[in-house]
C-alpha positions as CSV (number, residue, x, y, z in Angstrom):
1,M,71.5,-148.3,152.3
2,P,72.5,-149.8,149.0
3,K,74.5,-147.6,146.7
4,K,73.0,-146.6,143.4
5,K,74.6,-148.4,140.5
6,P,76.2,-146.1,137.9
7,R,74.7,-146.0,134.4
8,P,76.4,-148.3,131.9
9,L,79.2,-146.7,129.9
10,K,77.5,-147.5,126.6
11,G,74.3,-145.7,127.7
12,R,76.3,-142.6,128.8
13,L,78.2,-142.5,125.5
14,L,75.0,-142.8,123.5
15,N,73.4,-140.0,125.5
16,A,76.5,-137.8,125.0
17,Y,76.4,-138.5,121.2
18,F,72.7,-137.7,121.1
19,V,73.2,-134.4,122.9
20,S,76.1,-133.4,120.7
21,T,74.2,-134.3,117.5
22,L,71.1,-132.5,118.7
23,S,73.1,-129.3,119.6
24,I,74.8,-129.4,116.2
25,T,71.4,-129.9,114.4
26,L,69.9,-126.9,116.2
27,V,72.8,-124.6,115.5
28,L,73.0,-125.7,111.8
29,F,69.2,-125.1,111.5
30,L,69.7,-121.5,112.7
31,T,72.6,-121.2,110.3
32,G,70.3,-122.2,107.5
33,L,67.7,-119.6,108.5
34,L,70.3,-116.9,108.7
35,T,71.6,-117.9,105.2
36,M,68.1,-117.6,103.8
37,M,67.6,-114.2,105.4
38,V,70.9,-112.9,103.9
39,F,70.1,-114.2,100.4
40,N,66.6,-112.8,100.5
41,A,67.5,-109.4,102.0
42,R,68.1,-107.8,98.6
43,Y,65.1,-109.5,97.1
44,L,62.9,-108.2,99.9
45,N,64.3,-104.7,99.4
46,D,63.5,-104.9,95.7
47,Y,60.0,-106.3,96.5
48,I,59.3,-103.2,98.7
49,R,60.6,-100.8,96.1
50,E,58.6,-102.4,93.3
51,N,55.4,-102.0,95.2
52,I,55.7,-98.2,95.5
53,G,54.9,-97.2,92.0
54,L,53.4,-94.1,90.4
55,T,49.8,-93.2,89.9
56,L,48.9,-91.5,86.7
57,V,45.7,-89.5,87.0
58,L,43.9,-89.4,83.6
59,N,41.8,-86.7,82.0
60,E,38.0,-87.0,82.4
61,D,37.3,-87.2,78.7
62,T,39.8,-90.0,78.0
63,R,38.5,-92.5,75.4
64,E,38.8,-96.2,75.9
65,V,40.8,-96.7,72.7
66,D,43.3,-93.9,73.8
67,L,43.5,-95.5,77.2
68,L,44.4,-98.9,75.8
69,Q,47.1,-97.3,73.6
70,L,48.5,-95.4,76.6
71,Q,48.6,-98.6,78.7
72,K,50.3,-100.5,76.0
73,L,52.9,-97.6,75.6
74,L,53.6,-97.6,79.3
75,T,54.0,-101.4,79.5
76,S,56.6,-101.2,76.7
77,Q,58.8,-98.8,78.7
78,P,62.0,-100.5,80.0
79,E,61.5,-99.1,83.5
80,V,57.9,-100.2,83.9
81,K,57.1,-103.6,85.4
82,S,53.3,-103.3,85.1
83,A,50.6,-100.8,84.3
84,T,47.1,-101.4,85.7
85,Y,44.0,-99.4,84.8
86,V,41.7,-98.3,87.6
87,D,38.4,-96.8,86.5
88,S,36.7,-94.1,88.6
89,E,34.1,-96.5,90.0
90,T,36.8,-98.8,91.3
91,A,38.8,-95.9,92.7
92,E,35.6,-94.7,94.5
93,K,35.1,-98.1,96.0
94,N,38.7,-98.4,97.2
95,L,38.6,-95.0,98.8
96,K,35.4,-95.8,100.6
97,E,37.0,-98.9,102.1
98,E,40.0,-96.8,103.2
99,L,38.0,-94.0,104.7
100,G,35.1,-96.0,106.0
101,E,32.7,-93.3,104.8
102,D,30.5,-92.7,101.8
103,F,32.0,-89.5,100.6
104,V,30.1,-89.6,97.3
105,S,26.8,-89.2,99.1
106,F,28.2,-86.2,101.0
107,L,29.6,-84.5,97.9
108,G,26.8,-85.5,95.5
109,Y,29.2,-86.7,92.8
110,N,32.4,-88.8,92.3
111,P,35.4,-86.5,92.2
112,L,37.9,-89.3,91.3
113,N,39.3,-89.6,87.8
114,A,40.4,-92.9,86.2
115,T,44.0,-93.7,86.9
116,I,46.8,-96.1,85.8
117,D,48.9,-97.6,88.6
118,V,52.4,-98.0,87.3
119,K,54.8,-100.4,89.1
120,L,58.5,-99.8,88.4
121,Y,61.5,-102.1,88.5
122,A,63.6,-101.6,91.7
123,G,66.5,-99.9,89.9
124,Y,64.2,-97.0,88.8
125,T,62.8,-96.2,92.3
126,Q,65.6,-93.7,93.3
127,N,64.6,-90.1,93.8
128,D,66.3,-88.8,90.7
129,S,64.8,-91.5,88.5
130,L,61.3,-90.9,89.8
131,A,61.6,-87.2,89.2
132,Q,62.6,-87.9,85.6
133,L,59.8,-90.4,85.1
134,E,57.3,-87.9,86.6
135,K,58.3,-85.3,84.0
136,K,58.2,-87.9,81.2
137,F,54.7,-89.2,82.0
138,L,53.3,-85.7,82.4
139,E,54.2,-85.1,78.8
140,F,51.6,-87.7,77.7
141,P,48.4,-85.8,76.6
142,L,46.1,-88.1,78.5
143,V,47.9,-87.7,81.9
144,E,46.7,-84.9,84.1
145,E,48.8,-85.5,87.2
146,V,51.4,-87.9,88.4
147,Y,51.4,-88.9,92.1
148,Y,53.7,-91.1,94.2
149,Q,54.5,-91.3,97.9
150,R,57.6,-89.1,98.1
151,N,58.0,-89.4,101.9
152,L,57.9,-93.2,101.7
153,V,60.4,-93.2,98.8
154,N,62.8,-90.9,100.7
155,F,62.5,-93.1,103.8
156,I,63.3,-96.3,101.9
157,N,66.2,-94.7,100.0
158,E,67.7,-93.3,103.1
159,N,67.4,-96.4,105.2
160,S,68.0,-99.3,102.7
161,R,71.8,-99.1,103.0
162,K,71.6,-98.9,106.8
163,I,69.4,-101.9,106.9
164,G,71.7,-103.8,104.6
165,L,74.7,-103.0,106.7
166,I,72.8,-104.0,109.9
167,I,71.9,-107.4,108.3
168,A,75.5,-108.0,107.2
169,V,76.9,-107.2,110.7
170,L,74.1,-109.3,112.3
171,A,74.9,-112.2,109.9
172,I,78.7,-112.1,110.8
173,V,78.0,-111.9,114.6
174,M,75.4,-114.7,114.5
175,L,77.7,-116.9,112.3
176,F,80.5,-116.4,114.8
177,I,78.2,-117.4,117.7
178,F,77.0,-120.5,115.8
179,I,80.6,-121.6,115.0
180,T,81.5,-121.1,118.7
181,L,78.6,-123.1,119.9
182,I,79.4,-126.1,117.6
183,N,83.1,-125.8,118.5
184,N,82.4,-125.8,122.3
185,T,80.1,-128.8,121.9
186,I,82.7,-130.8,120.1
187,R,85.5,-129.7,122.5
188,L,83.4,-130.9,125.5
189,S,82.9,-134.2,123.8
190,I,86.7,-134.6,123.2
191,Y,87.4,-133.4,126.8
192,S,85.5,-136.4,128.2
193,K,87.9,-138.7,126.3
194,R,91.2,-136.9,127.2
195,F,92.4,-139.8,129.3
196,I,91.8,-142.2,126.4
197,I,93.9,-140.0,124.1
198,N,96.7,-140.0,126.7
199,T,96.6,-143.7,127.1
200,M,96.9,-144.2,123.3
201,Q,99.9,-142.0,123.4
202,L,101.5,-144.0,126.2
203,V,101.2,-147.2,124.2
204,G,103.0,-145.6,121.2
205,A,100.1,-144.6,118.9
206,T,100.9,-141.8,116.4
207,R,99.1,-138.5,116.5
208,H,97.5,-139.2,113.1
209,F,96.3,-142.6,114.3
210,I,94.8,-141.0,117.4
211,R,93.1,-138.2,115.5
212,K,91.6,-140.3,112.8
213,P,88.7,-142.0,114.7
214,F,87.8,-138.8,116.5
215,I,87.7,-136.8,113.2
216,S,85.7,-139.6,111.5
217,H,83.1,-139.7,114.2
218,S,82.9,-136.0,114.4
219,I,82.3,-135.7,110.6
220,I,79.6,-138.3,110.9
221,Y,77.8,-136.3,113.6
222,G,78.2,-133.1,111.7
223,L,76.8,-134.8,108.6
224,I,73.8,-136.2,110.5
225,G,73.2,-132.8,112.1
226,A,73.3,-131.1,108.7
227,I,70.9,-133.6,107.2
228,L,68.4,-133.2,110.1
229,A,68.8,-129.4,110.0
230,N,68.2,-129.4,106.2
231,G,65.1,-131.7,106.6
232,I,63.6,-129.3,109.2
233,L,64.4,-126.3,106.9
234,V,62.8,-127.9,103.9
235,I,59.6,-128.8,105.8
236,L,59.4,-125.3,107.3
237,I,59.9,-123.7,103.9
238,F,57.2,-125.7,102.2
239,S,54.8,-125.5,105.2
240,Y,54.8,-121.7,105.2
241,Y,55.7,-120.9,101.6
242,N,52.2,-119.7,100.7
243,Q,52.3,-117.2,103.6
244,F,55.8,-115.8,102.7
245,R,55.9,-116.4,99.0
246,E,56.1,-112.7,98.3
247,I,59.3,-112.2,100.3
248,I,61.0,-115.5,99.4
249,N,62.9,-115.6,96.1
250,Y,60.7,-117.2,93.4
251,N,63.6,-119.4,92.3
252,L,62.8,-121.6,95.3
253,N,64.5,-124.8,94.2
254,D,67.8,-123.1,93.6
255,L,67.5,-121.3,97.0
256,I,66.8,-124.6,98.8
257,I,69.7,-126.4,97.1
258,L,72.1,-123.5,97.9
259,V,71.0,-123.2,101.6
260,C,71.2,-127.0,102.1
261,A,74.7,-127.1,100.5
262,I,75.9,-124.3,102.8
263,V,74.5,-126.0,105.9
264,L,76.0,-129.4,104.9
265,I,79.5,-127.9,104.1
266,T,79.4,-125.8,107.3
267,G,78.5,-128.8,109.5
268,I,81.2,-131.0,108.1
269,A,83.9,-128.3,108.0
270,I,83.3,-127.0,111.5
271,S,83.1,-130.5,112.9
272,W,86.4,-131.5,111.2
273,L,88.3,-128.3,112.2
274,S,87.0,-128.2,115.8
275,T,87.8,-131.9,116.4
276,T,91.3,-131.5,114.9
277,F,92.2,-128.5,117.1
278,A,90.6,-130.1,120.2
279,V,92.5,-133.4,119.8
280,N,95.8,-131.6,119.1
281,K,95.3,-129.6,122.3
282,F,95.0,-132.7,124.4
283,L,97.8,-134.4,122.6
284,K,100.2,-131.7,123.8
285,L,99.2,-131.9,127.5
286,R,101.1,-133.9,130.1
287,Y,99.3,-136.5,132.2
288,D,99.1,-134.2,135.3
289,E,97.6,-131.4,133.2
290,L,94.6,-133.6,132.2
291,F,93.1,-133.1,135.7
292,Y,92.6,-129.3,135.3
């Protein structure tokens, strides 16, 4: 039975290069996603806080001119992000949708007053700040009651720091895993050429001369992997931006540039350092140690 011919060396090398580049690309892509998550963690926290807000219940006999003045006054406050007027008819419609029942027909009248929904900046959504704002808004003659979701505010304030710490720890752990994966991929690639390194030493090549081509090729693979990873990231961001625009920083161009720069620097730096350490390791080994 004829023996199967081995694959040409060139084909095997190309396959090894492709696998290494693909592995680096996937890891750098995950690194980019992790970077975006870290940079947007604070923005997401602020977005959640700024959607809590206060509801100012107005007196029944509030005139429209007084209402407009109050709304203008609220908007001018440094802690207020927006102030939206909701008339009693709109409040009735919204409550019907939430309850799924026509409570007006049951009661015979609409018990809801007109309100102003006030959204605050994130820095003013702490418990003490909300308590002070509640007292302040109650002093307005047109305001009958101030309402906000105290339980939700307490939950967010108690858990925001824990969530931030968890994200930071997760980012460090995942970054360590990503760096290890790239490092192992490059080390395996260098390991397959350990006999070439030893042969170059035997013919008198210096360590710098031996390291140079390995580092150059590794940087090129890291650069290609970073470019491919950035391309996938950019396509992904713009494809799903409309769905996630509320939780992605509005300064999108700066965010993309920053993330792409980090991915590019990470790919080149890790490739260079991993190759240098791997080649140095095999340069120190004796010939008989190369077989283990």
